[in-house]
Every structure is written in C-alpha cells, then in structure tokens.
DOLO-639461 format. One line per 2 residues: their letters; for each residue x, y, z of N, C-alpha, C. Coordinates in nm, 4 decimals, decimal comma. Example, Ala and Ser with C-alpha at 12.3 -4.5 7.8 and 13.67 -1.06 7.14 Angstrom:
BEGIN
as) 1,3190/-0,5690/0,7800/1,2300/-0,4500/0,7800/1,3200/-0,3300/0,7800; 1,2850/-0,2250/0,7080/1,3670/-0,1060/0,7140/1,2900/0,0030/0,7870
// end
This chain:
BEGIN
mk) -3,2988/-4,9238/8,6972/-3,2369/-4,8344/8,6270/-3,3369/-4,6286/8,6452; -3,2306/-4,5548/8,6749/-3,2557/-4,4368/8,6434/-3,3330/-4,4280/8,5495
yv) -3,4382/-4,3082/8,5269/-3,4792/-4,2118/8,4013/-3,4405/-4,1253/8,4886; -3,4386/-3,9906/8,3098/-3,3904/-3,8597/8,3548/-3,4449/-3,8663/8,2464
kt) -3,4581/-3,6795/8,2065/-3,5021/-3,6254/8,0447/-3,3234/-3,5976/8,0039; -3,3809/-3,5620/7,8606/-3,3064/-3,5047/7,7586/-3,2287/-3,4554/7,7673
ap) -3,0681/-3,3666/7,8137/-3,0616/-3,2305/7,8849/-3,0989/-3,1122/7,7558; -3,1621/-3,0270/7,7704/-3,1740/-2,9369/7,7552/-3,0135/-2,8357/7,5822
re) -3,0423/-2,8382/7,4979/-2,9085/-2,7644/7,4169/-2,8214/-2,7312/7,4946; -2,8744/-2,6661/7,5510/-2,7795/-2,5483/7,6072/-2,6759/-2,5463/7,7337
er) -2,8088/-2,6538/7,8149/-2,7528/-2,7357/7,9631/-2,6775/-2,8348/7,8831; -2,5844/-2,9222/7,7901/-2,4984/-3,0290/7,7694/-2,4025/-3,0552/7,7760
et) -2,3292/-3,0699/7,8502/-2,1361/-3,1349/7,8442/-2,0778/-3,1983/7,8692; -1,9510/-3,1937/7,8420/-1,8436/-3,3478/7,8258/-1,7503/-3,2875/7,8709
ii) -1,7206/-3,3901/7,9359/-1,6267/-3,3412/8,0566/-1,5358/-3,4568/8,0276; -1,3707/-3,4460/8,0016/-1,3375/-3,5623/8,0028/-1,1583/-3,5116/8,1560
sh) -1,1589/-3,5575/8,1973/-1,0667/-3,5563/8,2278/-0,9436/-3,6618/8,3017; -0,8141/-3,6015/8,3319/-0,7098/-3,7420/8,3520/-0,6684/-3,7375/8,5359
da) -0,5899/-3,9115/8,5246/-0,6146/-3,8742/8,6965/-0,4265/-3,9307/8,6694; -0,3627/-3,8070/8,7134/-0,1733/-3,8135/8,6462/-0,1144/-3,8772/8,7576
vt) -0,2131/-3,9737/8,8378/-0,1526/-4,1370/8,9419/-0,1608/-4,2266/8,9282; -0,3411/-4,2694/8,8445/-0,3404/-4,3828/8,7967/-0,3470/-4,4016/8,6426
gk) -0,3340/-4,2802/8,5494/-0,2591/-4,2787/8,4335/-0,4891/-4,2974/8,4322; -0,5919/-4,2631/8,4448/-0,6816/-4,3158/8,4032/-0,7509/-4,2547/8,2889
wh) -0,7804/-4,1966/8,2650/-0,8729/-4,0773/8,1530/-1,0467/-4,1342/8,2843; -1,1364/-3,9978/8,2428/-1,2696/-4,0254/8,3312/-1,3172/-3,9773/8,2574
ly) -1,4680/-4,0677/8,2583/-1,5511/-3,8998/8,1007/-1,6960/-3,8826/8,1661; -1,7634/-3,7984/8,2098/-1,9232/-3,7390/8,1624/-1,9345/-3,6739/8,0818
tn) -2,0592/-3,6881/8,0728/-2,1385/-3,6442/7,9796/-2,3146/-3,6360/7,9592; -2,4219/-3,5980/7,9182/-2,5323/-3,5706/7,8880/-2,5019/-3,5214/7,7814
dp) -2,4829/-3,4753/7,6182/-2,4800/-3,4743/7,5431/-2,4980/-3,6195/7,5164; -2,6269/-3,5941/7,4197/-2,6272/-3,8290/7,3394/-2,5625/-3,7672/7,2228
kh) -2,4930/-3,6603/7,1817/-2,4611/-3,8015/7,0625/-2,2746/-3,8225/7,1165; -2,2000/-3,6917/7,2289/-2,1265/-3,7991/7,2871/-2,0854/-3,9243/7,3819
vr) -2,2453/-3,9846/7,4452/-2,2889/-4,1318/7,4716/-2,2511/-4,1792/7,3771; -2,3845/-4,1710/7,2812/-2,2489/-4,2759/7,1803/-2,1648/-4,2861/7,0760
kw) -2,1365/-4,2092/7,1337/-1,9483/-4,2160/7,0175/-1,8324/-4,2714/7,1845; -1,8966/-4,2032/7,3267/-1,8466/-4,2717/7,3979/-1,8493/-4,4369/7,5170
lp) -2,0138/-4,4689/7,5145/-2,0078/-4,5065/7,5182/-1,9459/-4,6771/7,5480; -1,9037/-4,7206/7,3588/-1,8561/-4,8785/7,4338/-1,6863/-4,8240/7,4823
ri) -1,6390/-4,7610/7,4800/-1,5336/-4,6842/7,5361/-1,5260/-4,6973/7,6908; -1,6477/-4,7178/7,8194/-1,6512/-4,7213/7,9200/-1,6162/-4,8245/7,9642
kn) -1,4802/-4,8357/8,0855/-1,4634/-4,9297/8,1607/-1,4971/-4,9864/8,2718; -1,5550/-4,9407/8,3663/-1,6223/-4,9005/8,4423/-1,7095/-4,7642/8,4407
fd) -1,8271/-4,7596/8,5051/-1,9229/-4,6758/8,4236/-1,9374/-4,6681/8,6529; -1,9169/-4,4853/8,6232/-2,0274/-4,4816/8,7763/-2,1364/-4,4591/8,7481
ri) -2,1780/-4,4109/8,7111/-2,3448/-4,3356/8,6616/-2,3273/-4,3843/8,4963; -2,4487/-4,4439/8,4879/-2,5519/-4,4927/8,3516/-2,7302/-4,4459/8,3785
ey) -2,7416/-4,2815/8,2913/-2,9277/-4,2487/8,3234/-2,9982/-4,2275/8,2066; -3,1065/-4,3565/8,1940/-3,1650/-4,3767/8,0213/-3,2504/-4,2387/7,9987
nk) -3,2989/-4,1917/7,9557/-3,4629/-4,2011/7,8801/-3,5507/-4,2457/7,8635; -3,6692/-4,2166/7,9569/-3,7572/-4,3162/7,9766/-3,8803/-4,3411/7,8622
at) -3,8525/-4,2434/7,7537/-3,9618/-4,2587/7,6439/-3,8882/-4,3036/7,6245; -3,6798/-4,3060/7,5159/-3,6887/-4,3794/7,4524/-3,5969/-4,5073/7,4796
qk) -3,5720/-4,5125/7,6060/-3,4118/-4,6161/7,6783/-3,3118/-4,6427/7,6432; -3,2625/-4,4961/7,5901/-3,1376/-4,4987/7,5549/-3,0179/-4,3809/7,6559
pv) -2,9988/-4,4710/7,6695/-2,8347/-4,3462/7,7132/-2,8824/-4,2849/7,7455; -2,8273/-4,1306/7,8081/-2,8073/-4,0083/7,9032/-2,7478/-3,9048/7,8630
vi) -2,6968/-4,0343/7,9701/-2,5948/-3,9872/8,0820/-2,5235/-4,0940/8,1180; -2,4085/-4,0263/8,0264/-2,2942/-4,2468/8,1176/-2,1616/-4,0912/8,1846
eg) -2,1385/-4,1347/8,2868/-1,9914/-4,1210/8,3629/-1,8870/-4,2629/8,4295; -1,7630/-4,2943/8,3053/-1,6904/-4,3671/8,4107/-1,5663/-4,3846/8,3692
dl) -1,5234/-4,4447/8,3895/-1,3268/-4,4558/8,3364/-1,3121/-4,4751/8,1791; -1,2633/-4,4412/8,1232/-1,2129/-4,5371/7,9695/-1,1054/-4,6383/7,9711
se) -1,1446/-4,7044/7,9074/-1,0255/-4,8175/7,8932/-0,9380/-4,8014/7,7580; -0,8192/-4,8610/7,7795/-0,7350/-4,8178/7,7334/-0,7514/-4,6942/7,5878
sn) -0,7941/-4,6249/7,5722/-0,8537/-4,5053/7,4918/-0,7433/-4,4147/7,4728; -0,6996/-4,4068/7,3866/-0,5836/-4,2783/7,3425/-0,6890/-4,0957/7,3246
vi) -0,7107/-4,0165/7,4284/-0,7816/-3,9040/7,4100/-0,6861/-3,8256/7,3907; -0,7536/-3,7828/7,2605/-0,6505/-3,6646/7,1866/-0,7095/-3,5514/7,1304
is) -0,7097/-3,4554/7,1179/-0,7697/-3,3106/7,1355/-0,6733/-3,1911/7,0418; -0,7348/-3,2273/6,9460/-0,6137/-3,0814/6,8199/-0,7398/-2,9950/6,7881
kk) -0,6695/-2,9391/6,7077/-0,7393/-2,7727/6,6345/-0,8143/-2,8423/6,4903; -0,9061/-2,7763/6,4904/-0,9871/-2,7618/6,3866/-0,9492/-2,8059/6,2631
rh) -0,9611/-2,8480/6,1757/-0,8740/-2,8547/6,0437/-0,9449/-2,7710/5,9559; -0,9154/-2,6407/5,8482/-0,9803/-2,6277/5,8067/-0,9286/-2,5754/5,6508
lt) -0,9686/-2,6981/5,5780/-0,9690/-2,7321/5,4176/-0,9940/-2,6867/5,3045; -0,8962/-2,6510/5,2185/-0,8887/-2,5635/5,0993/-1,0655/-2,6543/4,9909
se) -1,0663/-2,5223/4,9017/-1,1733/-2,6776/4,8443/-1,0990/-2,7804/4,7502; -1,0165/-2,7039/4,7047/-0,8818/-2,8668/4,6648/-0,9187/-3,0080/4,7185
qk) -0,8657/-2,9551/4,8607/-0,8242/-2,9956/4,9160/-0,9755/-3,0844/4,9709; -1,1184/-3,0487/5,0198/-1,2068/-3,0872/5,0362/-1,2946/-3,1916/4,8772
ek) -1,2450/-3,0569/4,7696/-1,2619/-3,1749/4,6990/-1,2356/-3,3357/4,6528; -1,0884/-3,3468/4,7111/-1,0076/-3,4586/4,6840/-1,0641/-3,5501/4,8280
lf) -1,0984/-3,5171/4,9014/-1,1783/-3,6293/4,9539/-1,3030/-3,6608/4,9864; -1,3383/-3,6283/4,9233/-1,4643/-3,6646/4,9007/-1,4617/-3,7356/4,7252
fa) -1,3703/-3,7146/4,6677/-1,3691/-3,8633/4,5436/-1,3003/-3,8972/4,5538; -1,1914/-3,9496/4,7207/-1,2104/-4,0662/4,7963/-1,2255/-4,0639/4,8065
kk) -1,3194/-4,0647/4,9063/-1,4549/-4,0641/4,9539/-1,5110/-4,1682/4,8686; -1,5896/-4,1222/4,7275/-1,6721/-4,2353/4,7008/-1,6024/-4,3236/4,5894
sr) -1,4756/-4,2993/4,6323/-1,4417/-4,3810/4,5273/-1,4020/-4,5797/4,5565; -1,4837/-4,5209/4,7276/-1,4646/-4,6387/4,8578/-1,5133/-4,7844/4,7884
// end
C-alpha cells in the first residue's frame, strides 16, 4: 500500500478521458469526494493511494467499468420547483 497526504483543496483534480479506439473511460482523481463516488466503478486500478492517518483511499486511477459518463449543464430551479422537490422527497 502506498501512503500519501490528502491533496490541499486548491490542488485537487479529477480527469475523465475516453479512448475512442477501445471505447473505455479512464479516470484519475485526488479529490476525496470524487474518490468515494468513483471507487466502486473502477474495474482495473492503475493506481490507488491511501492516507496514512485514516487508511482511506485518497488517489485513484483506472478504467471505469460499464459506466455512463454524462456531463450536463447545472440545473437552475425556481423557488416553486425547489419546494415541489423538497416535499416530494419528504413524502417518501
């Protein structure tokens, strides 16, 4: 296991690339929030590094397994739409 310090906020990055020949998506991230999100979706790890104090992964790199990568414009909701979503979630 390789140990590293968690990257400072201003140095964190997430890079997702697509290889048109193989059709695979490749991911690198050193942002702990993104590490937690993408960790279960990595099929073959090229790299995984841990924080020594927490023993949690803080850097991952590898090919995504059967994942759809979707980049979309951020939604801007009106007050009414936000209220409707809030009550819909609350009623579940």
